[in-house]
Each structure stands twice: as structure tokens, then as C-alpha cells.
PDB file of N, CA, C, O and CB in Angstrom:
ATOM      1  N   MET A   1       6.952 -10.908  -3.633  1.00  0.00           N
ATOM      2  CA  MET A   1       7.513 -10.345  -4.438  1.00  0.00           C
ATOM      3  C   MET A   1       7.248 -10.818  -5.904  1.00  0.00           C
ATOM      4  O   MET A   1       7.654 -10.220  -6.900  1.00  0.00           O
ATOM      5  CB  MET A   1       8.678 -10.374  -4.035  1.00  0.00           C
ATOM      6  N   ALA A   2       6.586 -11.859  -5.904  1.00  0.00           N
ATOM      7  CA  ALA A   2       6.130 -12.925  -7.029  1.00  0.00           C
ATOM      8  C   ALA A   2       4.979 -12.480  -7.846  1.00  0.00           C
ATOM      9  O   ALA A   2       4.848 -12.789  -9.030  1.00  0.00           O
ATOM     10  CB  ALA A   2       5.693 -14.310  -6.393  1.00  0.00           C
ATOM     11  N   SER A   3       4.100 -11.701  -7.142  1.00  0.00           N
ATOM     12  CA  SER A   3       3.011 -11.028  -7.976  1.00  0.00           C
ATOM     13  C   SER A   3       3.279 -10.418  -9.387  1.00  0.00           C
ATOM     14  O   SER A   3       4.078  -9.483  -9.444  1.00  0.00           O
ATOM     15  CB  SER A   3       2.504  -9.950  -7.194  1.00  0.00           C
ATOM     16  N   ARG A   4       2.648 -10.889 -10.596  1.00  0.00           N
ATOM     17  CA  ARG A   4       2.808 -10.246 -11.431  1.00  0.00           C
ATOM     18  C   ARG A   4       1.515  -9.394 -11.571  1.00  0.00           C
ATOM     19  O   ARG A   4       1.559  -8.826 -12.662  1.00  0.00           O
ATOM     20  CB  ARG A   4       3.236 -10.983 -12.393  1.00  0.00           C
ATOM     21  N   TRP A   5       0.553  -9.133 -10.994  1.00  0.00           N
ATOM     22  CA  TRP A   5      -0.568  -8.264 -11.266  1.00  0.00           C
ATOM     23  C   TRP A   5      -0.386  -6.861 -10.637  1.00  0.00           C
ATOM     24  O   TRP A   5      -0.974  -5.872 -11.074  1.00  0.00           O
ATOM     25  CB  TRP A   5      -1.844  -8.912 -10.752  1.00  0.00           C
ATOM     26  N   CYS A   6       0.521  -6.833  -9.512  1.00  0.00           N
ATOM     27  CA  CYS A   6       0.825  -5.640  -8.584  1.00  0.00           C
ATOM     28  C   CYS A   6       0.897  -4.614  -9.777  1.00  0.00           C
ATOM     29  O   CYS A   6      -0.012  -3.850 -10.101  1.00  0.00           O
ATOM     30  CB  CYS A   6       2.342  -5.767  -7.543  1.00  0.00           C
ATOM     31  N   PRO A   7       2.033  -4.717 -10.327  1.00  0.00           N
ATOM     32  CA  PRO A   7       2.613  -3.398 -11.195  1.00  0.00           C
ATOM     33  C   PRO A   7       1.275  -3.137 -12.359  1.00  0.00           C
ATOM     34  O   PRO A   7       0.686  -2.056 -12.366  1.00  0.00           O
ATOM     35  CB  PRO A   7       4.429  -3.859 -12.174  1.00  0.00           C
ATOM     36  N   TRP A   8       0.966  -4.060 -13.144  1.00  0.00           N
ATOM     37  CA  TRP A   8      -0.331  -3.778 -13.719  1.00  0.00           C
ATOM     38  C   TRP A   8      -1.667  -3.191 -13.256  1.00  0.00           C
ATOM     39  O   TRP A   8      -2.389  -2.507 -13.983  1.00  0.00           O
ATOM     40  CB  TRP A   8      -0.618  -4.734 -14.072  1.00  0.00           C
ATOM     41  N   GLU A   9      -1.916  -3.490 -12.082  1.00  0.00           N
ATOM     42  CA  GLU A   9      -3.061  -2.925 -11.145  1.00  0.00           C
ATOM     43  C   GLU A   9      -2.859  -1.617 -10.996  1.00  0.00           C
ATOM     44  O   GLU A   9      -3.715  -0.740 -11.112  1.00  0.00           O
ATOM     45  CB  GLU A   9      -3.156  -3.521  -9.755  1.00  0.00           C
ATOM     46  N   LEU A  10      -1.306  -1.430 -10.641  1.00  0.00           N
ATOM     47  CA  LEU A  10      -1.133   0.299 -10.064  1.00  0.00           C
ATOM     48  C   LEU A  10      -0.626   1.016 -11.183  1.00  0.00           C
ATOM     49  O   LEU A  10      -0.262   2.164 -10.928  1.00  0.00           O
ATOM     50  CB  LEU A  10       0.057   0.609  -8.693  1.00  0.00           C
ATOM     51  N   GLY A  11      -0.493   0.571 -12.527  1.00  0.00           N
ATOM     52  CA  GLY A  11      -0.348   1.279 -13.592  1.00  0.00           C
ATOM     53  C   GLY A  11      -1.609   1.993 -13.990  1.00  0.00           C
ATOM     54  O   GLY A  11      -1.798   3.157 -14.343  1.00  0.00           O
ATOM     55  N   TYR A  12      -2.506   0.860 -13.815  1.00  0.00           N
ATOM     56  CA  TYR A  12      -4.314   1.416 -14.410  1.00  0.00           C
ATOM     57  C   TYR A  12      -4.697   2.225 -13.521  1.00  0.00           C
ATOM     58  O   TYR A  12      -5.603   2.966 -13.901  1.00  0.00           O
ATOM     59  CB  TYR A  12      -5.702   0.225 -14.501  1.00  0.00           C
ATOM     60  N   ALA A  13      -4.209   2.428 -12.040  1.00  0.00           N
ATOM     61  CA  ALA A  13      -4.692   3.193 -11.095  1.00  0.00           C
ATOM     62  C   ALA A  13      -4.121   4.445 -11.159  1.00  0.00           C
ATOM     63  O   ALA A  13      -4.760   5.436 -10.805  1.00  0.00           O
ATOM     64  CB  ALA A  13      -4.557   2.653  -9.918  1.00  0.00           C
ATOM     65  N   ASP A  14      -2.616   4.540 -11.704  1.00  0.00           N
ATOM     66  CA  ASP A  14      -1.880   5.539 -12.038  1.00  0.00           C
ATOM     67  C   ASP A  14      -2.505   6.348 -13.050  1.00  0.00           C
ATOM     68  O   ASP A  14      -2.191   7.538 -13.077  1.00  0.00           O
ATOM     69  CB  ASP A  14      -0.693   5.113 -12.391  1.00  0.00           C
ATOM     70  N   GLY A  15      -3.258   5.951 -13.810  1.00  0.00           N
ATOM     71  CA  GLY A  15      -3.522   6.478 -15.222  1.00  0.00           C
ATOM     72  C   GLY A  15      -4.895   7.045 -14.790  1.00  0.00           C
ATOM     73  O   GLY A  15      -5.286   7.960 -15.514  1.00  0.00           O
ATOM     74  N   LYS A  16      -5.666   6.722 -13.826  1.00  0.00           N
ATOM     75  CA  LYS A  16      -6.939   6.903 -13.729  1.00  0.00           C
ATOM     76  C   LYS A  16      -7.378   8.101 -12.346  1.00  0.00           C
ATOM     77  O   LYS A  16      -8.445   8.678 -12.137  1.00  0.00           O
ATOM     78  CB  LYS A  16      -7.504   5.357 -13.580  1.00  0.00           C
ATOM     79  N   LYS A  17      -6.233   8.142 -11.680  1.00  0.00           N
ATOM     80  CA  LYS A  17      -6.166   8.708 -10.154  1.00  0.00           C
ATOM     81  C   LYS A  17      -4.820   9.506  -9.804  1.00  0.00           C
ATOM     82  O   LYS A  17      -3.741   8.988 -10.091  1.00  0.00           O
ATOM     83  CB  LYS A  17      -6.262   7.415  -9.063  1.00  0.00           C
ATOM     84  N   PRO A  18      -4.864  10.536  -9.299  1.00  0.00           N
ATOM     85  CA  PRO A  18      -3.526  11.026  -8.500  1.00  0.00           C
ATOM     86  C   PRO A  18      -3.039  10.328  -7.728  1.00  0.00           C
ATOM     87  O   PRO A  18      -3.695   9.681  -6.912  1.00  0.00           O
ATOM     88  CB  PRO A  18      -3.574  12.056  -7.780  1.00  0.00           C
ATOM     89  N   ASN A  19      -1.653  10.305  -7.825  1.00  0.00           N
ATOM     90  CA  ASN A  19      -0.913   9.417  -6.572  1.00  0.00           C
ATOM     91  C   ASN A  19      -1.454   9.311  -5.400  1.00  0.00           C
ATOM     92  O   ASN A  19      -1.676   8.206  -4.905  1.00  0.00           O
ATOM     93  CB  ASN A  19       0.328   9.870  -6.168  1.00  0.00           C
ATOM     94  N   GLU A  20      -1.780  10.590  -4.714  1.00  0.00           N
ATOM     95  CA  GLU A  20      -2.152  10.994  -3.428  1.00  0.00           C
ATOM     96  C   GLU A  20      -3.517   9.900  -3.285  1.00  0.00           C
ATOM     97  O   GLU A  20      -3.756   9.447  -2.166  1.00  0.00           O
ATOM     98  CB  GLU A  20      -2.478  12.806  -3.333  1.00  0.00           C
ATOM     99  N   LYS A  21      -4.109   9.632  -4.081  1.00  0.00           N
ATOM    100  CA  LYS A  21      -5.486   9.053  -4.082  1.00  0.00           C
ATOM    101  C   LYS A  21      -5.578   7.550  -3.913  1.00  0.00           C
ATOM    102  O   LYS A  21      -6.562   6.959  -3.469  1.00  0.00           O
ATOM    103  CB  LYS A  21      -6.161   9.401  -5.349  1.00  0.00           C
ATOM    104  N   ILE A  22      -4.440   6.994  -4.317  1.00  0.00           N
ATOM    105  CA  ILE A  22      -3.976   5.839  -4.126  1.00  0.00           C
ATOM    106  C   ILE A  22      -3.126   5.069  -3.111  1.00  0.00           C
ATOM    107  O   ILE A  22      -1.956   5.396  -2.914  1.00  0.00           O
ATOM    108  CB  ILE A  22      -3.574   5.779  -4.929  1.00  0.00           C
ATOM    109  N   ALA A  23      -3.748   3.968  -2.413  1.00  0.00           N
ATOM    110  CA  ALA A  23      -3.076   3.516  -1.170  1.00  0.00           C
ATOM    111  C   ALA A  23      -3.328   2.030  -1.401  1.00  0.00           C
ATOM    112  O   ALA A  23      -4.363   1.512  -1.821  1.00  0.00           O
ATOM    113  CB  ALA A  23      -3.695   4.155   0.309  1.00  0.00           C
ATOM    114  N   ILE A  24      -2.003   1.349  -0.988  1.00  0.00           N
ATOM    115  CA  ILE A  24      -1.767  -0.227  -1.115  1.00  0.00           C
ATOM    116  C   ILE A  24      -2.277  -0.707   0.131  1.00  0.00           C
ATOM    117  O   ILE A  24      -2.167  -0.028   1.151  1.00  0.00           O
ATOM    118  CB  ILE A  24      -0.177  -0.728  -1.326  1.00  0.00           C
ATOM    119  N   VAL A  25      -2.915  -2.007   0.121  1.00  0.00           N
ATOM    120  CA  VAL A  25      -3.162  -2.825   1.388  1.00  0.00           C
ATOM    121  C   VAL A  25      -2.186  -3.949   1.052  1.00  0.00           C
ATOM    122  O   VAL A  25      -2.341  -4.656   0.057  1.00  0.00           O
ATOM    123  CB  VAL A  25      -4.820  -3.353   1.663  1.00  0.00           C
ATOM    124  N   PRO A  26      -1.109  -4.101   1.971  1.00  0.00           N
ATOM    125  CA  PRO A  26      -0.078  -5.215   1.745  1.00  0.00           C
ATOM    126  C   PRO A  26      -0.880  -6.220   2.106  1.00  0.00           C
ATOM    127  O   PRO A  26      -1.740  -6.173   2.985  1.00  0.00           O
ATOM    128  CB  PRO A  26       1.309  -5.194   2.546  1.00  0.00           C
ATOM    129  N   THR A  27      -0.530  -7.356   1.262  1.00  0.00           N
ATOM    130  CA  THR A  27      -1.302  -8.658   1.874  1.00  0.00           C
ATOM    131  C   THR A  27       0.008  -9.805   1.906  1.00  0.00           C
ATOM    132  O   THR A  27       1.001  -9.564   1.219  1.00  0.00           O
ATOM    133  CB  THR A  27      -2.833  -9.258   0.695  1.00  0.00           C
ATOM    134  N   ARG A  28      -0.058 -11.063   2.745  1.00  0.00           N
ATOM    135  CA  ARG A  28       0.795 -11.643   3.152  1.00  0.00           C
ATOM    136  C   ARG A  28      -0.099 -13.390   2.891  1.00  0.00           C
ATOM    137  O   ARG A  28      -1.295 -13.680   2.898  1.00  0.00           O
ATOM    138  CB  ARG A  28       1.260 -10.946   4.694  1.00  0.00           C
ATOM    139  N   ASP A  29       1.029 -14.151   2.702  1.00  0.00           N
ATOM    140  CA  ASP A  29       0.879 -15.607   2.575  1.00  0.00           C
ATOM    141  C   ASP A  29       1.164 -16.680   3.375  1.00  0.00           C
ATOM    142  O   ASP A  29       0.939 -17.887   3.280  1.00  0.00           O
ATOM    143  CB  ASP A  29       1.398 -15.904   1.733  1.00  0.00           C
ATOM    144  N   GLY A  30       1.891 -15.752   4.457  1.00  0.00           N
ATOM    145  CA  GLY A  30       2.392 -16.453   5.810  1.00  0.00           C
ATOM    146  C   GLY A  30       3.803 -17.055   5.534  1.00  0.00           C
ATOM    147  O   GLY A  30       4.462 -17.687   6.359  1.00  0.00           O
ATOM    148  N   GLN A  31       4.239 -16.714   4.009  1.00  0.00           N
ATOM    149  CA  GLN A  31       5.600 -17.015   3.507  1.00  0.00           C
ATOM    150  C   GLN A  31       6.237 -15.696   3.166  1.00  0.00           C
ATOM    151  O   GLN A  31       7.443 -15.722   3.412  1.00  0.00           O
ATOM    152  CB  GLN A  31       5.582 -17.982   2.250  1.00  0.00           C
ATOM    153  N   ALA A  32       5.924 -14.853   2.807  1.00  0.00           N
ATOM    154  CA  ALA A  32       6.568 -13.593   2.269  1.00  0.00           C
ATOM    155  C   ALA A  32       5.254 -12.589   1.693  1.00  0.00           C
ATOM    156  O   ALA A  32       4.183 -13.015   1.260  1.00  0.00           O
ATOM    157  CB  ALA A  32       7.753 -14.048   0.934  1.00  0.00           C
ATOM    158  N   THR A  33       5.540 -11.579   1.781  1.00  0.00           N
ATOM    159  CA  THR A  33       4.960 -10.457   1.099  1.00  0.00           C
ATOM    160  C   THR A  33       4.946 -10.392  -0.288  1.00  0.00           C
ATOM    161  O   THR A  33       5.986 -10.598  -0.913  1.00  0.00           O
ATOM    162  CB  THR A  33       5.520  -9.392   1.473  1.00  0.00           C
ATOM    163  N   HIS A  34       3.678 -10.077  -0.971  1.00  0.00           N
ATOM    164  CA  HIS A  34       3.664 -10.342  -2.207  1.00  0.00           C
ATOM    165  C   HIS A  34       3.725  -8.755  -2.565  1.00  0.00           C
ATOM    166  O   HIS A  34       3.363  -7.868  -1.792  1.00  0.00           O
ATOM    167  CB  HIS A  34       2.424 -11.305  -2.712  1.00  0.00           C
ATOM    168  N   GLY A  35       4.274  -8.545  -3.940  1.00  0.00           N
ATOM    169  CA  GLY A  35       4.521  -7.006  -4.426  1.00  0.00           C
ATOM    170  C   GLY A  35       5.663  -7.121  -5.132  1.00  0.00           C
ATOM    171  O   GLY A  35       6.289  -8.125  -5.470  1.00  0.00           O
ATOM    172  N   ASN A  36       5.899  -5.753  -5.349  1.00  0.00           N
ATOM    173  CA  ASN A  36       7.121  -5.351  -6.340  1.00  0.00           C
ATOM    174  C   ASN A  36       7.880  -4.127  -5.813  1.00  0.00           C
ATOM    175  O   ASN A  36       7.335  -3.398  -4.985  1.00  0.00           O
ATOM    176  CB  ASN A  36       6.574  -4.972  -7.883  1.00  0.00           C
ATOM    177  N   GLU A  37       9.145  -3.866  -6.271  1.00  0.00           N
ATOM    178  CA  GLU A  37       9.601  -2.493  -5.609  1.00  0.00           C
ATOM    179  C   GLU A  37       8.682  -1.447  -6.112  1.00  0.00           C
ATOM    180  O   GLU A  37       8.729  -0.367  -5.522  1.00  0.00           O
ATOM    181  CB  GLU A  37      11.163  -2.058  -5.975  1.00  0.00           C
ATOM    182  N   CYS A  38       7.909  -1.568  -7.032  1.00  0.00           N
ATOM    183  CA  CYS A  38       6.989  -0.166  -7.400  1.00  0.00           C
ATOM    184  C   CYS A  38       5.988  -0.080  -6.537  1.00  0.00           C
ATOM    185  O   CYS A  38       5.089   0.736  -6.736  1.00  0.00           O
ATOM    186  CB  CYS A  38       6.284  -0.094  -8.847  1.00  0.00           C
ATOM    187  N   LEU A  39       5.984  -0.860  -5.505  1.00  0.00           N
ATOM    188  CA  LEU A  39       4.831  -0.459  -4.156  1.00  0.00           C
ATOM    189  C   LEU A  39       5.375   0.212  -3.356  1.00  0.00           C
ATOM    190  O   LEU A  39       4.650   0.690  -2.483  1.00  0.00           O
ATOM    191  CB  LEU A  39       4.223  -1.560  -3.243  1.00  0.00           C
ATOM    192  N   GLN A  40       7.120   0.584  -3.306  1.00  0.00           N
ATOM    193  CA  GLN A  40       7.377   1.693  -2.594  1.00  0.00           C
ATOM    194  C   GLN A  40       7.107   3.053  -3.081  1.00  0.00           C
ATOM    195  O   GLN A  40       7.579   4.011  -2.470  1.00  0.00           O
ATOM    196  CB  GLN A  40       8.548   1.627  -2.306  1.00  0.00           C
ATOM    197  N   LEU A  41       6.319   3.229  -4.230  1.00  0.00           N
ATOM    198  CA  LEU A  41       6.179   4.415  -4.720  1.00  0.00           C
ATOM    199  C   LEU A  41       4.975   5.075  -3.975  1.00  0.00           C
ATOM    200  O   LEU A  41       4.741   6.281  -4.044  1.00  0.00           O
ATOM    201  CB  LEU A  41       6.047   4.328  -6.180  1.00  0.00           C
ATOM    202  N   TYR A  42       4.276   4.235  -3.297  1.00  0.00           N
ATOM    203  CA  TYR A  42       2.569   4.611  -2.982  1.00  0.00           C
ATOM    204  C   TYR A  42       2.402   4.355  -1.393  1.00  0.00           C
ATOM    205  O   TYR A  42       3.095   3.635  -0.673  1.00  0.00           O
ATOM    206  CB  TYR A  42       1.295   3.412  -3.954  1.00  0.00           C
ATOM    207  N   ARG A  43       1.222   5.195  -1.034  1.00  0.00           N
ATOM    208  CA  ARG A  43       0.824   4.967   0.335  1.00  0.00           C
ATOM    209  C   ARG A  43       0.615   3.768   0.544  1.00  0.00           C
ATOM    210  O   ARG A  43       0.457   3.035  -0.432  1.00  0.00           O
ATOM    211  CB  ARG A  43      -0.217   5.604   0.750  1.00  0.00           C
ATOM    212  N   ARG A  44       0.556   3.255   1.810  1.00  0.00           N
ATOM    213  CA  ARG A  44      -0.254   1.887   2.224  1.00  0.00           C
ATOM    214  C   ARG A  44      -0.721   1.786   3.474  1.00  0.00           C
ATOM    215  O   ARG A  44      -0.233   2.293   4.484  1.00  0.00           O
ATOM    216  CB  ARG A  44       0.510   0.687   2.109  1.00  0.00           C
ATOM    217  N   ILE A  45      -1.876   0.980   3.367  1.00  0.00           N
ATOM    218  CA  ILE A  45      -2.663   0.997   4.557  1.00  0.00           C
ATOM    219  C   ILE A  45      -2.360  -0.302   5.466  1.00  0.00           C
ATOM    220  O   ILE A  45      -2.551  -1.391   4.924  1.00  0.00           O
ATOM    221  CB  ILE A  45      -4.183   1.083   4.150  1.00  0.00           C
ATOM    222  N   GLU A  46      -1.912  -0.282   6.779  1.00  0.00           N
ATOM    223  CA  GLU A  46      -1.598  -1.112   7.584  1.00  0.00           C
ATOM    224  C   GLU A  46      -1.901  -1.156   9.176  1.00  0.00           C
ATOM    225  O   GLU A  46      -1.873  -0.014   9.635  1.00  0.00           O
ATOM    226  CB  GLU A  46      -0.508  -1.126   7.336  1.00  0.00           C
ATOM    227  N   VAL A  47      -2.054  -1.694   9.704  1.00  0.00           N
ATOM    228  CA  VAL A  47      -2.290  -1.650  11.130  1.00  0.00           C
ATOM    229  C   VAL A  47      -1.118  -1.004  11.860  1.00  0.00           C
ATOM    230  O   VAL A  47       0.069  -1.326  11.793  1.00  0.00           O
ATOM    231  CB  VAL A  47      -2.539  -3.050  11.664  1.00  0.00           C
ATOM    232  N   ASP A  48      -1.745   0.079  12.648  1.00  0.00           N
ATOM    233  CA  ASP A  48      -0.850   0.714  13.132  1.00  0.00           C
ATOM    234  C   ASP A  48      -0.341   0.497  14.716  1.00  0.00           C
ATOM    235  O   ASP A  48      -0.637  -0.617  15.148  1.00  0.00           O
ATOM    236  CB  ASP A  48      -1.263   1.874  12.851  1.00  0.00           C
ATOM    237  N   ASN A  49       0.340   1.327  15.614  1.00  0.00           N
ATOM    238  CA  ASN A  49       0.762   0.749  16.761  1.00  0.00           C
ATOM    239  C   ASN A  49      -0.227   0.289  17.676  1.00  0.00           C
ATOM    240  O   ASN A  49      -0.156  -0.729  18.364  1.00  0.00           O
ATOM    241  CB  ASN A  49       1.536   1.556  17.365  1.00  0.00           C
ATOM    242  N   ALA A  50      -1.253   1.203  17.626  1.00  0.00           N
ATOM    243  CA  ALA A  50      -2.521   1.145  18.474  1.00  0.00           C
ATOM    244  C   ALA A  50      -3.649  -0.039  18.326  1.00  0.00           C
ATOM    245  O   ALA A  50      -4.607  -0.285  19.059  1.00  0.00           O
ATOM    246  CB  ALA A  50      -3.221   2.419  18.199  1.00  0.00           C
ATOM    247  N   GLY A  51      -3.204  -0.687  17.122  1.00  0.00           N
ATOM    248  CA  GLY A  51      -4.151  -1.595  16.546  1.00  0.00           C
ATOM    249  C   GLY A  51      -5.248  -1.256  15.356  1.00  0.00           C
ATOM    250  O   GLY A  51      -6.066  -2.015  14.835  1.00  0.00           O
ATOM    251  N   GLY A  52      -5.011   0.026  15.125  1.00  0.00           N
ATOM    252  CA  GLY A  52      -6.071   0.434  14.403  1.00  0.00           C
ATOM    253  C   GLY A  52      -5.589   0.328  12.890  1.00  0.00           C
ATOM    254  O   GLY A  52      -4.681  -0.445  12.582  1.00  0.00           O
ATOM    255  N   LEU A  53      -6.139   1.018  12.097  1.00  0.00           N
ATOM    256  CA  LEU A  53      -5.497   1.187  10.746  1.00  0.00           C
ATOM    257  C   LEU A  53      -4.662   2.810  10.524  1.00  0.00           C
ATOM    258  O   LEU A  53      -4.926   3.878  11.078  1.00  0.00           O
ATOM    259  CB  LEU A  53      -6.842   0.980   9.573  1.00  0.00           C
ATOM    260  N   GLY A  54      -3.815   2.556   9.718  1.00  0.00           N
ATOM    261  CA  GLY A  54      -3.351   4.133   9.678  1.00  0.00           C
ATOM    262  C   GLY A  54      -2.836   3.649   8.068  1.00  0.00           C
ATOM    263  O   GLY A  54      -2.786   2.546   7.524  1.00  0.00           O
ATOM    264  N   ILE A  55      -2.472   5.092   7.594  1.00  0.00           N
ATOM    265  CA  ILE A  55      -2.106   5.541   6.280  1.00  0.00           C
ATOM    266  C   ILE A  55      -0.666   5.655   6.539  1.00  0.00           C
ATOM    267  O   ILE A  55      -0.303   6.394   7.455  1.00  0.00           O
ATOM    268  CB  ILE A  55      -2.831   6.891   5.745  1.00  0.00           C
ATOM    269  N   PHE A  56       0.373   4.879   5.698  1.00  0.00           N
ATOM    270  CA  PHE A  56       1.824   5.348   5.682  1.00  0.00           C
ATOM    271  C   PHE A  56       2.526   5.889   4.414  1.00  0.00           C
ATOM    272  O   PHE A  56       2.701   5.185   3.420  1.00  0.00           O
ATOM    273  CB  PHE A  56       2.611   4.256   6.092  1.00  0.00           C
ATOM    274  N   ASN A  57       2.808   6.819   4.478  1.00  0.00           N
ATOM    275  CA  ASN A  57       3.473   7.489   3.197  1.00  0.00           C
ATOM    276  C   ASN A  57       4.653   6.423   2.505  1.00  0.00           C
ATOM    277  O   ASN A  57       4.989   5.393   3.090  1.00  0.00           O
ATOM    278  CB  ASN A  57       4.279   9.059   3.717  1.00  0.00           C
ATOM    279  N   PRO A  58       5.072   6.723   1.528  1.00  0.00           N
ATOM    280  CA  PRO A  58       6.117   5.846   1.000  1.00  0.00           C
ATOM    281  C   PRO A  58       7.442   5.970   1.920  1.00  0.00           C
ATOM    282  O   PRO A  58       7.730   7.059   2.414  1.00  0.00           O
ATOM    283  CB  PRO A  58       6.427   6.249  -0.548  1.00  0.00           C
ATOM    284  N   ASN A  59       8.331   4.692   2.160  1.00  0.00           N
ATOM    285  CA  ASN A  59       9.305   4.653   2.631  1.00  0.00           C
ATOM    286  C   ASN A  59       9.300   5.298   3.912  1.00  0.00           C
ATOM    287  O   ASN A  59      10.322   5.913   4.215  1.00  0.00           O
ATOM    288  CB  ASN A  59      10.066   5.012   1.840  1.00  0.00           C
ATOM    289  N   THR A  60       8.231   5.271   4.818  1.00  0.00           N
ATOM    290  CA  THR A  60       8.178   5.608   5.993  1.00  0.00           C
ATOM    291  C   THR A  60       7.710   4.720   7.049  1.00  0.00           C
ATOM    292  O   THR A  60       7.197   3.657   6.699  1.00  0.00           O
ATOM    293  CB  THR A  60       7.587   6.567   5.971  1.00  0.00           C
ATOM    294  N   THR A  61       7.815   5.010   8.356  1.00  0.00           N
ATOM    295  CA  THR A  61       7.177   3.983   9.371  1.00  0.00           C
ATOM    296  C   THR A  61       6.330   4.747  10.257  1.00  0.00           C
ATOM    297  O   THR A  61       5.908   4.244  11.298  1.00  0.00           O
ATOM    298  CB  THR A  61       8.255   3.159  10.258  1.00  0.00           C
ATOM    299  N   SER A  62       6.052   5.944   9.906  1.00  0.00           N
ATOM    300  CA  SER A  62       4.859   6.722  10.749  1.00  0.00           C
ATOM    301  C   SER A  62       3.915   6.947   9.894  1.00  0.00           C
ATOM    302  O   SER A  62       4.269   7.180   8.738  1.00  0.00           O
ATOM    303  CB  SER A  62       5.191   8.100  11.420  1.00  0.00           C
ATOM    304  N   GLY A  63       2.687   6.943  10.170  1.00  0.00           N
ATOM    305  CA  GLY A  63       1.453   7.296   9.113  1.00  0.00           C
ATOM    306  C   GLY A  63       0.390   8.128  10.283  1.00  0.00           C
ATOM    307  O   GLY A  63       0.637   8.495  11.432  1.00  0.00           O
ATOM    308  N   TYR A  64      -0.648   8.222   9.604  1.00  0.00           N
ATOM    309  CA  TYR A  64      -1.897   8.843  10.261  1.00  0.00           C
ATOM    310  C   TYR A  64      -3.097   7.929  10.400  1.00  0.00           C
ATOM    311  O   TYR A  64      -3.250   6.972   9.641  1.00  0.00           O
ATOM    312  CB  TYR A  64      -2.357  10.048   9.459  1.00  0.00           C
ATOM    313  N   LYS A  65      -3.899   8.209  11.315  1.00  0.00           N
ATOM    314  CA  LYS A  65      -5.187   7.216  11.475  1.00  0.00           C
ATOM    315  C   LYS A  65      -6.006   7.301  10.659  1.00  0.00           C
ATOM    316  O   LYS A  65      -6.345   8.422  10.278  1.00  0.00           O
ATOM    317  CB  LYS A  65      -5.940   7.295  12.546  1.00  0.00           C
ATOM    318  N   VAL A  66      -6.623   6.081  10.095  1.00  0.00           N
ATOM    319  CA  VAL A  66      -7.607   6.222   9.208  1.00  0.00           C
ATOM    320  C   VAL A  66      -8.834   5.990   9.892  1.00  0.00           C
ATOM    321  O   VAL A  66      -9.008   5.025  10.636  1.00  0.00           O
ATOM    322  CB  VAL A  66      -7.439   5.402   8.102  1.00  0.00           C
ATOM    323  N   ASN A  67      -9.777   6.956   9.624  1.00  0.00           N
ATOM    324  CA  ASN A  67     -11.149   7.087  10.421  1.00  0.00           C
ATOM    325  C   ASN A  67     -12.314   6.120   9.652  1.00  0.00           C
ATOM    326  O   ASN A  67     -13.247   5.546  10.212  1.00  0.00           O
ATOM    327  CB  ASN A  67     -11.689   8.840  10.428  1.00  0.00           C
ATOM    328  N   SER A  68     -12.073   6.110   8.588  1.00  0.00           N
ATOM    329  CA  SER A  68     -12.914   4.944   7.645  1.00  0.00           C
ATOM    330  C   SER A  68     -12.587   4.772   6.353  1.00  0.00           C
ATOM    331  O   SER A  68     -12.208   5.670   5.600  1.00  0.00           O
ATOM    332  CB  SER A  68     -14.351   5.187   7.501  1.00  0.00           C
ATOM    333  N   ILE A  69     -12.771   3.274   5.992  1.00  0.00           N
ATOM    334  CA  ILE A  69     -12.421   3.029   4.499  1.00  0.00           C
ATOM    335  C   ILE A  69     -13.703   2.751   3.918  1.00  0.00           C
ATOM    336  O   ILE A  69     -13.796   2.506   2.715  1.00  0.00           O
ATOM    337  CB  ILE A  69     -11.369   1.807   4.206  1.00  0.00           C
TER     338      ILE A  69
END
């Protein structure tokens, strides 16, 4: 939650692309997840239950499989 860059980068992307074309890849430093509450407005790419990658809609725990990135 300490990153000051995420809101700036998302604001830039928001002005260039439609919201459905933006997906966040959460990162961790072993201590905490970096980001901001604005991250909850965008889709995210995470490891799914099967061990592959999935795209998850905002504020959800279910998503769909990513075929390629």
C-alpha cells in the first residue's frame, strides 16, 4: 500500500485505454502487497486455483483463464 507510482500509472493508462483493456499484476515484496485502493477498480492477473494465470474482475474471487499474455 506504500507505492506512490501505481495511481499515477493507472491514471495514465486510464486516459489511453478503456477500463476493460487494463489489467493489474499484483506484486509482493514478501512483507506486504503494494498498491492502493484504486487498484480495486481494475481487473487483475493472478495465479488461479489450477496453478495457471487467470483474469479476475474487480472485487471478485473468480475469474477466467488467460490463454496468453
